[in-house]
N, C-alpha and C positions, 0 to 999 in steps of 0.2 A: 614872445617876451613883450610885456607891456611897457609903456612909457610913463606909467603913473608913479606917483610917490606914495609909498605905503607908510602910514604913521602908526607906530607901535608904542603903547604905553606900558612901562614897567610898574605894575600895580601892587606888587608884593615881593618882599625879599626873604621872608621867613614866616613860619607859623606864629601868629601873634603880632604881626606887623600892624602899623596904624592904618585905619580905614579912611580917615579924613582926606588925605591927599588924593585918593582915588576919584573923588567927585570932580576935582579940577582937571584930572586927566580926561574924564568923560566929557566934561563941558568943552574941552579944547578940541574935541572931535577926533579922537584916535580911532583908527580902523580896527585895531585889535587891542584888547586889554589882556595882558599876559601876567598871570599871578604865579610866581615861583615860590612854593611853600615848603620845600623839603631840604633837609640836611641829614647827615648821618645820625646826629642826635635826635632829630625829629622822628626818624623811623623808629628809634628805640622808644621814644615817648608814645608813638602810635601803637607799638607792640604791647605796651603795658595797658593801653586803652582796650585793645582787642582781647587781652587776657581777661579783662573784667566783663567785656560784652562783645560777642563775636560780630555784632552789627557795626562795631566801631573799627578804628584803624585808619580813618581819614581825618583830615583837619577840619574841625567842627566849626570854624569860622567861614567855611566855604559858602553856605547859604547867604551870609551877609554880603559877600562880594557879588553874588548872583542878584540879590535884591537891589544893590546899588546900580548895577549895570542894566537892570531889567528894562527901563524905558528905551534905552538905545538898542538893546537886543531886539525888543519887539518891533522897533522902527526899522530894523535891518541896517543900522548905521555902525554897529560895533559887534565884533565877535569876542567871546571870552575863551581863553586857553589857560589851563592850569594843571599842575601835577598834584593838586590837593587830594587826589584819590589815595595817596600814600600807599599803604600795604593792603588796602581794601577798596580799590576803585569801583567795583560793582556796587558796593553799599553806598559809596559817595554818589554815584550816578542815580541810584534809586532815590536818595535823599534830595537831590537837586530836582528831579522830575516831580517828586512829591511837593517840594516847596513851590515850584512853578504853578502847579495845579492849585495849591492853596491860595496863591496870589492871583489866581484867575487868568494866568497867562496861557495862551493856547497857540499851537502852530510852531512852537520852537523845537528844534531838533537838538537833542543832547547825545553826544557821542562819548562812549567810554572805551578807553584803550586798555586792554588786558593782555597779559602774557609775560610781563616782567617777573612774575612770581616763579621761582625756580624749584620750589618744593615738589611739584609733580615730576620733575626730572632728577630727584634726589639720588636715585641709584646710579644714573648715568654720570652724574657729576661728583659722586663720592661725598655727598654732604653728610655731616654727622647726624646720628640718630636723634639728638636732642635739638636740632635746628628749630629756631622759633620763626625766623623769616629769612628768606634768601631772594634777593631781587637784583635783576640786571638793569643797567642804565640803558634804556632804549634811546634811539635817535629820533629824528624828525619825521621819518617816513610814515609811521602809523598816524601821526597827527595830520600830515598832509592828506592821507587817505580819508580821515574824518572830515576835513574841510571839503574835499572833493565830493563827499557824500552829502554835503549841504549842512553840516553841523553848525549851529549857532554857538553852542557851548561844547568844548572838548575837555574831558576830564581824563587824566592819565594817572598811572601809578608812578613808578620810579623812571622817569624820563630825564635825561641829562638836562641841566638847567638851561644852557644856551640853546639846546635843540628846540625848546618851546618857542623861542623867538625866531629861530631859523625857519621853522615850518611855514608860517604865513608868508615869508618872503619867497620861499620855493614855490608855494602855491600861487601867489599873486603875480610874481615875475616870470614864472615858467622856467625856473632854473632846472637844469638836468643834474642827475646824481653823480655825474663825473665832471661837472664844471667846478673844479676844486677851488679856484680863486674866488668865485662868487659864494660858494658854500662857506669858505673861510671868512669872507666878509660878513656873512650872516651870523657866524659863530662869534665874531668880534662884537657885532651889535648886541647879540644875546648876552655875552659876557659883561658888556658895559651896563646893560639894563637889569641884569638878574638880581642885583642887590638893592633895588629900589633907591632910596635916598642916598646911598653911599656915593653915587656918581654925581649927585647934585649938591654936594657940600656936607652931607652927613658923615660922621666918623672921619672927617678930613684931618690928615696929620699936618697940614700946612697951617695957614693963618685962619684957623677955625673960628676965632673970636670975631672975625670980620663978617660972619654970616649976618645979613641984614635982618633976618627974621627966623631965628632958630626954632621957634615954636611952630612954624608952618613950612617946614622944608618940603618943597615940591618934589614929586616923583618924576622920573625921566621920561622923555619922549624921544624916539628915534625916527627921523624922516629919511626913509631909505629909497634910493633910486634903483633902477633896473640893473645898473652896473655894479651894485653893491656898495657904492659910496653912500655915506650917511651924515646927517647932522644930528648931534645929541643936544637936546634942549630940555626945557621944562615949561609948564603952563605959566603964562603971564600972570604977574601979581602974587605968585607964591614965593616963599622964602627959599633960602639956600642959594647956591650959585653953581653955574656950569662953566668951568674954565679949563684951560690946557692942563693945569695941575690936577684938578679933580678927575678929569678923564684919564690922564695917563696913570694916576694912582690906581684907579679901578681897573685899568687895562692889565696891570701887573698883579692884581690881587689874586692870591691862591694859584699862582702860575709857577710851576717848577722849572719848565724849560720854555722860554718864550719863542724859541725857534720851532718847537714841536708841541703845540698845545693839542693834546689828544681829545677827540670827541668821537661819538659813535658814527658821525657822518663824514668827517674830514679831519685831517691833521693840519692845523692852522699855524702859520708863521707870523707871530705878532711883531717880529722885528722889522717886517716890511711895511708896517702900518704908518701912515703919515697923519699926524694930529695937528690941526691948525685952529687956533682960537679966532673966531670971527667976531667976537665981541657980543655984548647983549645976551649973554647966556646961551650962546650958540657955538658949538665946536664941531668942525668937520673931521670925519674919519674916513680914510680911503687907503687904497694900495695893499689891502690884505692879499696874501698868497697862500695857496694850500696844496696839499698832497693827499694821496689816498688815505682813507681811514684805517685805524688799526685792524688787525685780523680778529680781534676778540672784543667782547664787551667787558667793561668793568662791572663787577657785581659785589654786593654786600651780603655777608652771611652772619647771622646773629645767633648766638648760643648763650645759655645761662652761664653766669660767672660768679655765682655766690651772692652774698648779702653784705651790705656795708652799714656802718654807723659813723657818726662824726660828732665832735664836740669842739667848741670854740671858747677860748679863755682870753679875756682882755685885761691887760695890766698897764698901769701908768708908770712914768718915771718916779723914783729912780729904780734902776735895775730891771726895767720892763722886760728886756729880752731874757734875762736870767730867770725871772719869775715864770714867764711863759714856757720856757724850756723845762723848768722844773715841774710845772703842772702837768705837761704832757708826759714827761718821764714817769711821774708818780702814777698816773692812770695806767700806763703801759706796764710798769713793774708790778702793780697790784694785780693786774690781769694775769701776768706771767706767774706770779707767786701762787695764784689760785688755780693754775693749770687750765686756763681758758684757751681753747684751741683757735687762736687767731692765726690766719694764714698770711696776712700782710698788714704792715703798718705804714702810714704816710703822715709826714709832718710838714707844715708850712708856717712861716713867721711873717705875717703881714706887718710891714713897717721895717723889715730887715732884709728878707731875701725871697719873698713870695713871688715878686715880679722881676726886679732887676738883678738881685744878688750882688755879688762883689764887683760887677761891671759898672755900677752906678758911682759917679763922682759925688761924694757927700759934701764937698766944698769945705771941709775942715782942714785946718793946718796940720793937725795930727788925726788922720782918719781913724787910727786905732783907738783914739780916745773918744770918738764920737759915740753918743748914746741916744737912741731914739726916744722921743717923748712918750710914745705909747706903742704897744705891740699887741697884736692879736695872734695867738697861737691856735692853729687848726690841727687837730688830731683826727685822722680817719683810720678805720680798720676794716678789714675784709675777713669774712668767715663763711663757712659752708651753709649755715642756717641762721634764721633770725633769732633763735634763742641764744646762740652764742654771742651774737652782736649785742643783745640786751644785757648779757652778763657783764660785758665791758662797761656799758653805759651805767650800770649800777654803782660803779666806782667813781663817777664824775661828780656827783652832788656833794660828796664829803669835802671837796676842795673849798667849798664856800666858807667853812669855819676851820678846816684843818690843813689848808694848803698855804701857798705863798700869800703874802698880804696884798690887800687892795684889789682883789679879783672883781671883775664886773662882767655883766652880760654883753655880748656883741650881737645885737639884734635878737630875733626870736629863734635861737638855735634849736636844732632838732634834738639835741641832747641824746644822741645815740639811737634814735628811733630807727629800726631796721629798714633798709631800702634795698630792693632787689637790684643786683648788678647784671648788666648785659654786656657781652663781648661782641663787638661789631668789627669784622675783619673784611678787608677788600681782597678780591681775587679776580681772575680773568676767566671768562667762559666762551665757548665756541659760539660764534654768531649764528651759525645755521641752526644749532640746537635751540637757540632762543627764538629766532625768527619764525620757526615752524609752528610756534604756539601763540604768536601774537594775533589778536583778533580785535576788530573795531566794531562795537555794537552801537547802533543808532536807534534812539527811541524818540518819538514825537510826543511832547507833553500835551 
């Protein structure tokens, strides 16, 4: 085990995140730039890309991150780890190698982690015949193997978010795979950094208006010691803030049971973590404890779920809510009268109940008499095919002159244009079944 401090930068929190803050991370001298690009929704988006072109299925902003990091990659001062390979990591790896060669960079090793795709084991797992993608959430082990092979860039498919950050800590500090407390500490660090600017004041539910420079929120850095203790900070001179509140808010983000945060490598107990504000945008995190990992991997299975359309109707006071409800009702009743085979309807009233519903205190002496100044009604419908979706949409336009008064457009609505729906469901899979097919491929650019 080393005595060095490992500095990790959280360079991405989702596909489409901002690139500008990455430059400050690199200039601050991070040892690892980790870009976490995937969510359940992202995989569905990438599936639609792959349906159009089998060479796609990975996040197409990946080459931009590689180009940004290239000077430090070439100098051997930073390594890049990312799950931007999505549901086609081999294609992503080839694209990165090609981009490096186009940029004239030589001698860099690109590792691609494959094996999270469960479709080759469809019969063993009882996957449906129409499965579009099925991917297990791998842990840090194959990423560590890639680093041990000398990779400068590691590209994975569906690896658990925090595991991307845990891997360089295991590699650099020499942690063992049964050192549960240190593995849990690494997962805590990963969980804090995986959402980029969210731990540095972005999306903050506290005094968000006190952000000194909201246009330049800095991305986070973790300075991690060999015992797993860490300091969360950000590059000097960037916007946002790192405080006790921003860190503890991110610590609890998307956590169902803080005593048993399940990851592929360890079960972490977040309630044992001590968070101390050191001032100056520096917050220490220590004391994580862990237990053995779950016996299974989480996996996502995607199947077709029909087609959808939607329409939006904006109405002003007076009677805004009543008008919007009437408009949505008229479209639905017209479709039903014409025998259109809609399988499911969904309505929302923005300005009334789309977010808060009846739980919101309207502040009126007589809440029942309160009337919103404007309402946007959203009507969505699902059908088996795009033609049926379009049949419903044909009844929307007539509301312009034959519906409730004062209708207005709400943005550039899709007006019922058919969109394919995908069903993404979580399940558990045998770890040994998955591990047997995981491979790390290393290519030198």
